[in-house]
VOPAGU-2260 file (C-alpha; in pm, 1 decimal, decimal comma):
REM VOPAGU-2260
SITE   aa  ch    i         X         Y         Z
SITE  MET   A    0     642,4     249,1    1204,9
SITE  ILE   A    1     803,7     555,6    1070,9
SITE  VAL   A    2     692,4     774,4     765,3
SITE  LEU   A    3     954,3     751,5     519,6
SITE  ALA   A    4    1093,6    1084,8     372,1
SITE  ASN   A    5    1295,0    1159,9      57,7
SITE  ASP   A    6    1614,9    1171,1     250,4
SITE  HIS   A    7    1931,5     943,2     283,4
SITE  LEU   A    8    1749,0     648,7     443,1
SITE  GLY   A    9    1435,8     672,0     195,3
SITE  LYS   A   10    1694,8     662,0     -98,1
SITE  SER   A   11    1900,7     376,0      38,4
SITE  LEU   A   12    1570,4     183,3      85,1
SITE  HIS   A   13    1482,1     216,8    -298,6
SITE  GLY   A   14    1573,6    -139,0    -401,9
SITE  VAL   A   15    1403,8    -294,5    -105,8
SITE  LEU   A   16    1110,7    -129,2    -133,1
SITE  PHE   A   17    1059,9    -174,5    -471,9
SITE  ASN   A   18    1112,4    -565,0    -471,9
SITE  ARG   A   19     898,4    -573,8    -139,1
SITE  LEU   A   20     618,8    -342,5    -283,9
SITE  THR   A   21     613,1    -544,1    -613,9
SITE  ALA   A   22     584,4    -870,1    -466,8
SITE  PHE   A   23     335,2    -776,0    -220,9
SITE  ALA   A   24     123,8    -625,8    -542,5
SITE  ALA   A   25     173,8    -904,3    -755,2
SITE  ASP   A   26      32,9   -1153,8    -481,7
SITE  VAL   A   27    -238,9    -921,3    -316,9
SITE  THR   A   28    -374,9    -729,1    -650,2
SITE  PRO   A   29    -292,2    -952,5    -937,2
SITE  GLU   A   30    -537,2    -774,7   -1160,8
SITE  ALA   A   31    -288,0    -466,3   -1190,3
SITE  PRO   A   32      67,6    -481,2   -1314,3
SITE  ALA   A   33     268,1    -455,1   -1005,5
SITE  GLY   A   34     589,3    -332,0   -1144,4
SITE  PRO   A   35     466,4      11,1   -1337,3
SITE  ILE   A   36     226,6      65,8   -1017,8
SITE  VAL   A   37     518,9      45,9    -797,5
SITE  GLU   A   38     732,8     246,5   -1021,6
SITE  PHE   A   39     466,0     522,7   -1038,7
SITE  TRP   A   40     441,9     514,2    -672,6
SITE  LEU   A   41     803,7     545,6    -593,6
SITE  ASN   A   42     856,3     803,4    -858,0
SITE  ARG   A   43     604,9    1017,4    -702,2
SITE  PHE   A   44     762,7     935,9    -335,6
SITE  TYR   A   45    1097,3    1055,0    -454,0
SITE  SER   A   46     949,6    1376,5    -616,1
SITE  ASN   A   47     830,4    1473,9    -270,7
SITE  ASP   A   48     468,3    1408,8    -383,9
SITE  GLY   A   49     313,2    1433,9     -55,4
SITE  SER   A   50     -10,9    1251,8    -153,5
SITE  ILE   A   51     164,7     918,5    -132,8
SITE  GLN   A   52     331,1     802,3     166,9
SITE  ILE   A   53     531,9     496,0     260,8
SITE  LEU   A   54     591,6     367,2     623,7
SITE  VAL   A   55     832,2     119,6     721,2
SITE  GLU   A   56     940,3     -55,8    1037,3
SITE  LEU   A   57    1312,1    -157,0    1055,4
SITE  ASN   A   58    1475,5    -409,7    1279,0
SITE  GLN   A   59    1825,4    -349,1    1455,4
SITE  GLN   A   60    1993,1    -421,9    1112,8
SITE  TYR   A   61    1777,6    -158,4     936,2
SITE  GLU   A   62    1599,8    -419,7     725,9
SITE  VAL   A   63    1235,8    -351,9     628,2
SITE  VAL   A   64    1030,5    -620,3     848,8
SITE  ALA   A   65     673,5    -411,1     791,4
SITE  HIS   A   66     567,8    -173,4     536,9
SITE  ALA   A   67     265,3      49,4     447,2
SITE  VAL   A   68     191,7     257,2     141,7
SITE  LEU   A   69     -96,8     526,4     171,0
SITE  GLU   A   70    -212,3     738,4     -95,8
SITE  ILE   A   71    -421,5    1060,2     -95,4
SITE  GLN   A   72    -660,7    1066,6    -383,1
SITE  ASN   A   73    -917,2    1310,3    -488,3
SITE  LEU   A   74   -1198,8    1126,7    -658,9
SITE  ALA   A   75   -1451,5    1378,4    -828,7
SITE  GLY   A   76   -1384,4    1619,2    -570,4
SITE  VAL   A   77   -1396,3    1369,9    -276,2
SITE  VAL   A   78   -1065,0    1312,1     -86,3
SITE  VAL   A   79    -992,9     963,2      -3,5
SITE  LEU   A   80    -728,0     782,5     193,1
SITE  SER   A   81    -630,7     453,9      46,5
SITE  CYS   A   82    -391,6     217,3     227,7
SITE  HIS   A   83    -291,6       1,3     -76,5
SITE  GLN   A   84     -45,6    -204,7     121,6
SITE  TYR   A   85      22,8    -335,0     460,7
SITE  GLN   A   86     261,8    -629,7     525,1
SITE  ALA   A   87     452,4    -725,9     840,6
SITE  ASP   A   88     695,9   -1028,7     847,3
SITE  LYS   A   89     535,1   -1136,2    1190,9
SITE  ALA   A   90     179,8   -1074,6    1283,3
SITE  ASP   A   91     169,2    -785,0    1537,9
SITE  LEU   A   92    -156,6    -627,1    1624,4
SITE  GLN   A   93      16,9    -346,9    1815,4
SITE  ARG   A   94     194,3    -240,2    1488,8
SITE  PHE   A   95    -123,2    -250,1    1297,0
SITE  ASP   A   96    -326,2     -58,7    1535,3
SITE  GLU   A   97     -71,1     227,6    1514,9
SITE  LEU   A   98    -117,7     195,4    1133,5
SITE  VAL   A   99    -482,4     221,4    1167,7
SITE  GLU   A  100    -476,4     519,7    1415,7
SITE  TYR   A  101    -203,9     708,4    1204,4
SITE  GLY   A  102    -435,8     672,4     914,3
SITE  ARG   A  103    -767,0     776,6    1095,8
SITE  LYS   A  104    -542,8    1082,3    1195,1
SITE  LEU   A  105    -438,4    1140,3     847,7
SITE  LYS   A  106    -788,3    1097,5     747,1
SITE  GLN   A  107    -900,0    1362,9     975,7
SITE  GLN   A  108    -614,1    1601,6     916,7
SITE  ILE   A  109    -663,2    1585,5     511,3
SITE  GLY   A  110   -1049,5    1603,4     546,0
SITE  ALA   A  111   -1093,6    1265,0     356,6
SITE  ALA   A  112   -1436,8    1129,7     342,9
SITE  PHE   A  113   -1328,0     777,2     424,8
SITE  MET   A  114   -1047,9     557,2     433,6
SITE  THR   A  115    -980,2     244,0     228,6
SITE  PHE   A  116    -780,8     -68,8     318,6
SITE  THR   A  117    -690,5    -343,8      60,7
SITE  THR   A  118    -669,6    -679,4     194,9
SITE  VAL   A  119    -724,4   -1064,7     118,9
SITE  LYS   A  120    -748,6   -1216,5     477,2
SITE  ASN   A  121    -845,5   -1123,6     821,3
SITE  VAL   A  122   -1143,8    -927,1     670,7
SITE  LYS   A  123   -1386,2   -1027,3     971,1
SITE  ALA   A  124   -1149,9    -935,3    1222,4
SITE  TYR   A  125   -1060,1    -607,4    1061,4
SITE  GLU   A  126   -1453,0    -552,9    1081,8
SITE  LYS   A  127   -1473,7    -646,3    1423,2
SITE  ARG   A  128   -1144,9    -468,7    1575,4
SITE  TYR   A  129   -1121,8    -147,8    1363,5
SITE  GLY   A  130   -1492,7    -102,7    1226,5
SITE  PHE   A  131   -1376,5    -159,0     888,7
SITE  LYS   A  132   -1657,0    -286,2     646,3
SITE  ALA   A  133   -1608,3    -511,4     345,0
SITE  VAL   A  134   -1805,4    -354,3      52,5
SITE  ARG   A  135   -1699,4    -568,2    -282,4
SITE  THR   A  136   -1527,5    -879,4    -382,2
SITE  ILE   A  137   -1320,0    -852,1    -708,2
SITE  MET   A  138   -1368,9   -1149,9    -937,5
SITE  ILE   A  139   -1054,1   -1206,5   -1176,5
SITE  ASP   A  140   -1052,3   -1424,1   -1497,9
SITE  TYR   A  141    -699,1   -1521,7   -1450,2
SITE  ASP   A  142    -661,1   -1675,9   -1794,9
SITE  ALA   A  143    -736,9   -1327,4   -1969,5
SITE  LEU   A  144    -530,4   -1135,9   -1690,4
SITE  GLU   A  145    -236,5   -1365,9   -1797,4
SITE  LYS   A  146    -295,0   -1323,3   -2156,7
SITE  ALA   A  147    -319,1    -938,3   -2117,6
SITE  LEU   A  148       6,4    -933,3   -1902,0
SITE  ALA   A  149     193,2   -1147,8   -2159,8
SITE  GLU   A  150      58,2    -927,2   -2451,1
SITE  GLY   A  151     170,6    -626,6   -2240,7
SITE  GLU   A  152     551,6    -753,9   -2199,6
SITE  ALA   A  153     574,6    -850,6   -2573,1
SITE  ASP   A  154     453,3    -498,8   -2653,2
SITE  GLY   A  155     661,5    -355,9   -2404,5
């Protein structure tokens, strides 16, 4: 995977990235409004905010076949590296191994206390293969979520 920059390639992928990241967020983190969050990430990325990184893998036709979104956060003085998204069109452990290795090197480089990874599947495999530890379950009241999203759309 390559780390995108705010250059010709990064800018040419804007629409594809917005659609791909939004679809992922709507599916994996439905408790949060996908569009505004992705817009926030992309605005930061295109304003050269180094605390947000977007990694992609492209095929021969320059189509995105995998992506990751990493964010360096400062939570009350504690630096944390969060992988908010990782999605590959085809399962590929080598690609994921490379992402985890990249994340661990970045974590060390920035002095992060820990790295988080958001996922809804393969939890046991991530624990066993990479040493990640599942630490919580998020429960969502979908009726309330759908109502809040509908009200937000009506307001906005």
